[in-house]
PLY file of the C-alpha trace (Angstrom):
ply
format ascii 1.0
element vertex 309
property float x
property float y
property float z
element edge 308
property int vertex1
property int vertex2
end_header
-5.51 -32.93 53.41
-3.45 -32.62 56.61
-2.02 -29.31 55.45
-5.46 -27.70 55.50
-5.79 -28.39 59.20
-2.94 -25.98 59.92
-4.83 -23.08 58.31
-6.34 -20.68 60.82
-8.39 -17.51 60.32
-5.44 -15.47 61.58
-3.51 -16.34 58.45
-6.02 -14.55 56.24
-5.82 -10.80 56.65
-7.33 -8.25 54.26
-4.88 -6.14 52.29
-4.96 -2.49 53.22
-5.63 -0.38 50.10
-5.80 3.36 50.04
-9.01 4.90 48.74
-7.07 6.70 45.98
-5.73 3.37 44.67
-9.02 1.49 44.53
-9.92 2.75 41.05
-6.41 2.68 39.63
-5.40 0.14 36.98
-2.69 -2.40 37.65
-1.33 -2.11 34.11
-1.16 0.51 31.41
-4.31 1.05 29.39
-3.57 0.19 25.75
-5.86 1.31 22.94
-6.46 -0.53 19.69
-4.05 1.50 17.54
-1.30 1.45 20.17
-1.64 -2.31 20.55
-1.61 -2.73 16.76
1.55 -0.62 16.53
3.27 -2.78 19.17
2.31 -5.93 17.34
3.53 -4.45 14.06
6.90 -3.61 15.62
7.24 -7.20 16.84
6.96 -8.46 13.23
10.53 -8.62 11.89
9.41 -9.07 8.30
7.21 -5.98 8.44
10.01 -3.91 9.98
12.37 -5.07 7.22
9.80 -4.05 4.60
9.32 -0.65 6.26
13.09 -0.05 6.28
13.30 -1.00 2.60
10.49 1.44 1.76
12.26 4.29 3.55
15.62 3.46 1.95
14.20 3.15 -1.56
12.08 6.26 -1.07
15.15 8.20 0.08
17.20 7.17 -2.97
14.24 7.80 -5.28
14.14 11.39 -4.04
17.87 12.04 -3.58
19.52 9.48 -5.86
19.08 11.33 -9.18
20.87 14.37 -7.73
23.80 12.46 -6.21
25.88 13.00 -9.35
26.12 15.54 -12.13
24.09 13.51 -14.65
20.41 13.66 -15.53
18.25 10.78 -16.68
18.07 12.08 -20.28
21.63 13.35 -20.90
23.51 11.24 -23.46
27.28 10.88 -23.41
28.59 9.04 -26.47
32.07 8.91 -24.96
30.81 6.64 -22.15
28.73 4.01 -23.90
27.92 0.76 -22.05
30.34 1.26 -19.18
30.24 -1.44 -16.52
28.88 -0.80 -13.03
31.05 1.10 -10.56
33.15 2.58 -13.36
34.29 6.07 -12.42
31.34 8.05 -11.10
28.81 5.82 -12.89
27.68 3.68 -9.96
25.40 1.43 -12.01
27.23 1.97 -15.31
25.83 3.52 -18.49
23.48 2.30 -21.23
23.91 2.14 -25.00
23.38 5.92 -25.28
25.80 6.81 -22.50
23.04 7.68 -20.02
23.79 7.09 -16.35
21.93 3.97 -15.17
22.08 5.03 -11.49
20.25 8.29 -12.23
17.74 6.63 -14.54
17.05 3.79 -12.09
16.22 6.03 -9.15
14.34 8.52 -11.31
12.37 5.59 -12.72
11.69 4.35 -9.19
10.32 7.78 -8.26
8.04 7.80 -11.32
6.81 4.25 -10.66
6.11 5.04 -6.99
4.30 8.24 -7.96
2.05 6.37 -10.39
1.39 3.65 -7.80
0.52 6.12 -5.02
-1.77 8.09 -7.35
-3.55 4.90 -8.41
-3.87 3.79 -4.76
-5.28 7.22 -3.85
-7.90 7.02 -6.61
-8.77 3.48 -5.50
-9.12 4.73 -1.93
-11.42 7.67 -2.74
-13.65 5.83 -5.22
-13.71 2.52 -3.36
-14.50 3.97 0.07
-17.19 6.28 -1.32
-18.85 3.63 -3.48
-18.60 0.82 -0.93
-19.66 3.04 1.96
-22.83 4.22 0.23
-23.69 0.73 -0.99
-23.18 -0.96 2.37
-24.77 1.73 4.52
-28.02 2.28 2.61
-28.48 -1.29 1.34
-31.72 -2.30 -0.34
-32.33 -1.17 -3.92
-29.35 1.18 -3.90
-27.05 -1.67 -2.89
-28.51 -3.98 -5.56
-27.97 -1.43 -8.32
-24.44 -0.58 -7.22
-23.47 -4.23 -6.89
-24.69 -4.97 -10.40
-22.40 -2.20 -11.62
-19.47 -3.82 -9.80
-20.32 -7.22 -11.27
-20.22 -5.73 -14.78
-16.77 -4.26 -14.11
-15.53 -7.53 -12.62
-16.74 -9.42 -15.69
-14.45 -7.34 -17.93
-10.73 -8.25 -17.67
-9.03 -5.27 -16.08
-5.99 -5.54 -18.33
-8.19 -5.04 -21.41
-9.78 -1.95 -19.85
-6.38 -0.52 -18.96
-4.99 -1.11 -22.45
-8.04 0.47 -24.11
-7.75 3.54 -21.89
-4.08 3.98 -22.70
-4.83 3.64 -26.42
-7.31 6.52 -26.11
-5.17 8.83 -23.95
-1.51 9.68 -24.39
0.57 7.68 -21.91
1.66 9.76 -18.93
1.81 9.61 -15.16
-1.78 10.76 -14.54
-3.40 8.85 -17.47
-1.69 5.62 -16.40
-2.80 6.12 -12.77
-6.38 6.78 -13.91
-6.31 3.74 -16.18
-5.12 1.55 -13.31
-7.92 2.90 -11.12
-10.80 2.23 -13.52
-11.26 -1.28 -12.12
-8.69 -1.16 -9.32
-11.15 0.37 -6.84
-13.51 -2.63 -6.94
-11.74 -4.73 -4.24
-11.65 -1.68 -1.96
-15.37 -1.07 -2.49
-16.22 -4.68 -1.65
-14.17 -4.59 1.54
-15.76 -1.33 2.71
-19.26 -2.53 1.81
-18.88 -5.72 3.85
-17.60 -3.78 6.86
-20.39 -1.19 6.57
-23.10 -3.84 6.47
-21.68 -5.36 9.64
-21.24 -2.08 11.51
-24.56 -0.40 10.68
-26.40 -2.79 13.04
-24.16 -1.98 16.00
-25.68 -0.31 19.04
-23.69 2.92 18.82
-24.81 3.44 15.21
-28.45 2.79 16.10
-28.15 5.17 19.07
-26.65 7.89 16.88
-29.44 7.45 14.34
-32.05 7.60 17.12
-30.59 10.87 18.38
-31.11 12.39 14.95
-27.61 12.25 13.46
-27.48 12.64 9.69
-26.34 9.85 7.38
-23.23 11.81 6.50
-22.26 12.24 10.15
-22.88 8.58 10.97
-20.75 7.40 8.04
-17.87 9.85 8.57
-17.78 10.01 12.37
-18.78 6.52 13.43
-18.37 3.99 10.62
-15.38 5.03 8.51
-13.00 5.20 11.53
-13.99 1.63 12.43
-13.08 0.29 8.99
-9.73 2.07 8.77
-7.84 -1.15 9.50
-9.07 -3.05 6.40
-8.78 0.13 4.33
-5.12 0.64 5.29
-4.34 -2.99 4.51
-6.08 -2.78 1.12
-4.17 0.41 0.19
-0.86 -1.19 1.19
-1.48 -4.14 -1.13
-2.79 -1.87 -3.91
0.56 -0.06 -4.22
2.68 -3.10 -5.32
-0.15 -4.22 -7.61
-0.14 -0.82 -9.33
3.67 -0.88 -9.61
3.51 -4.31 -11.24
0.88 -3.20 -13.78
2.80 -0.01 -14.57
6.00 -2.00 -15.12
4.13 -4.52 -17.27
2.52 -1.83 -19.41
5.84 -0.04 -19.90
7.49 -3.37 -20.68
5.08 -4.09 -23.53
5.30 -0.52 -24.81
1.94 0.83 -23.60
3.25 2.78 -20.63
5.64 5.67 -20.54
7.58 6.21 -23.73
11.35 6.81 -23.98
13.16 9.03 -23.20
10.92 9.10 -20.10
12.04 6.62 -17.49
10.21 4.26 -15.19
11.29 0.89 -13.86
9.22 -0.85 -16.53
10.83 1.23 -19.29
14.32 0.46 -17.96
13.59 -3.27 -17.73
12.27 -3.20 -21.29
15.43 -1.49 -22.50
17.70 -3.75 -20.47
16.25 -7.00 -21.83
17.51 -6.16 -25.32
21.14 -6.27 -24.13
20.73 -8.88 -21.39
23.35 -11.28 -22.75
25.90 -8.54 -23.45
25.37 -6.00 -20.65
23.24 -7.74 -17.98
23.76 -4.95 -15.42
21.44 -2.69 -17.45
18.57 -5.06 -16.61
19.80 -6.20 -13.21
19.66 -2.89 -11.31
16.15 -1.74 -12.37
14.79 -5.26 -11.89
16.39 -5.46 -8.43
14.87 -2.15 -7.32
11.48 -3.17 -8.72
11.60 -6.50 -6.89
12.63 -4.87 -3.61
9.77 -2.34 -3.83
7.17 -5.03 -4.36
8.69 -7.24 -1.64
8.78 -4.35 0.84
5.15 -3.35 0.37
3.97 -6.95 0.57
5.90 -7.47 3.82
4.42 -4.31 5.30
0.95 -5.31 4.10
1.26 -8.73 5.76
2.47 -7.08 8.95
-0.42 -4.61 8.99
-2.92 -7.38 8.37
-1.58 -9.37 11.32
-1.43 -6.30 13.55
-4.86 -4.83 12.75
-6.85 -8.05 12.70
-7.80 -9.04 16.27
-8.34 -12.64 15.11
-4.63 -12.91 14.31
-3.67 -12.14 17.91
-1.75 -14.96 19.57
0 1
1 2
2 3
3 4
4 5
5 6
6 7
7 8
8 9
9 10
10 11
11 12
12 13
13 14
14 15
15 16
16 17
17 18
18 19
19 20
20 21
21 22
22 23
23 24
24 25
25 26
26 27
27 28
28 29
29 30
30 31
31 32
32 33
33 34
34 35
35 36
36 37
37 38
38 39
39 40
40 41
41 42
42 43
43 44
44 45
45 46
46 47
47 48
48 49
49 50
50 51
51 52
52 53
53 54
54 55
55 56
56 57
57 58
58 59
59 60
60 61
61 62
62 63
63 64
64 65
65 66
66 67
67 68
68 69
69 70
70 71
71 72
72 73
73 74
74 75
75 76
76 77
77 78
78 79
79 80
80 81
81 82
82 83
83 84
84 85
85 86
86 87
87 88
88 89
89 90
90 91
91 92
92 93
93 94
94 95
95 96
96 97
97 98
98 99
99 100
100 101
101 102
102 103
103 104
104 105
105 106
106 107
107 108
108 109
109 110
110 111
111 112
112 113
113 114
114 115
115 116
116 117
117 118
118 119
119 120
120 121
121 122
122 123
123 124
124 125
125 126
126 127
127 128
128 129
129 130
130 131
131 132
132 133
133 134
134 135
135 136
136 137
137 138
138 139
139 140
140 141
141 142
142 143
143 144
144 145
145 146
146 147
147 148
148 149
149 150
150 151
151 152
152 153
153 154
154 155
155 156
156 157
157 158
158 159
159 160
160 161
161 162
162 163
163 164
164 165
165 166
166 167
167 168
168 169
169 170
170 171
171 172
172 173
173 174
174 175
175 176
176 177
177 178
178 179
179 180
180 181
181 182
182 183
183 184
184 185
185 186
186 187
187 188
188 189
189 190
190 191
191 192
192 193
193 194
194 195
195 196
196 197
197 198
198 199
199 200
200 201
201 202
202 203
203 204
204 205
205 206
206 207
207 208
208 209
209 210
210 211
211 212
212 213
213 214
214 215
215 216
216 217
217 218
218 219
219 220
220 221
221 222
222 223
223 224
224 225
225 226
226 227
227 228
228 229
229 230
230 231
231 232
232 233
233 234
234 235
235 236
236 237
237 238
238 239
239 240
240 241
241 242
242 243
243 244
244 245
245 246
246 247
247 248
248 249
249 250
250 251
251 252
252 253
253 254
254 255
255 256
256 257
257 258
258 259
259 260
260 261
261 262
262 263
263 264
264 265
265 266
266 267
267 268
268 269
269 270
270 271
271 272
272 273
273 274
274 275
275 276
276 277
277 278
278 279
279 280
280 281
281 282
282 283
283 284
284 285
285 286
286 287
287 288
288 289
289 290
290 291
291 292
292 293
293 294
294 295
295 296
296 297
297 298
298 299
299 300
300 301
301 302
302 303
303 304
304 305
305 306
306 307
307 308
């Protein structure tokens, strides 16, 4: 209390501020996406997953051309050679085919199928969920009953039936995976649309005469991009897993075509004798799924404001 007695009005002087500095900000203005990117970069697991995706993607594109072999060429003079024998980095299989070339070619095929399936999920899910959530009412009730019917049917049964009808290939498998794969995306978009359509800026745009198409595309879709990106990121490893599973049970791509599931299926037959033929494709498959899950977790933490510490 005695210290306050020593305070005099002369000790309190206003700070002189130039007129040009009165409206300036004391710190850098950071937008939502820039802040999310900074938070993503601070997540070590997400950065590790991103590096793995780039490395695996690079080898999937360049790896098959790093030697003179192709994924289908058979060399009966080099049957079942161990890994790192000569110029066979991952060895050869029981037909003399180079496992390195087949592994990275199979990774490229599996990634292509997964990205195609994720793209179909994105287009169908965003369109269906956006219309259902924005218009609501009877339209929403009818569309949600359709989703409930699809959810009631096991997706694996639907996928298997589709592949029994169509010849297995990259596009048919991607379409089969998307028949029910878009449902989670549609539900996410619908929930976000129902929340956003009551916001003031949407009501103002509607009052000013904006069309439904403009409101959805210009105002609502950009505000649900965060959940959409996260859903797509998690859809890719799910599609890779289903493709590998279908190829493993013989309903996916057929030999001599190669995917990671096909290579794992072939490698299991000689697991006890030549384990490297299963090890390398299974390792690449595991790393792909781990990488996308790490990136998905990082994006979820970065794009969700509730996760901010």
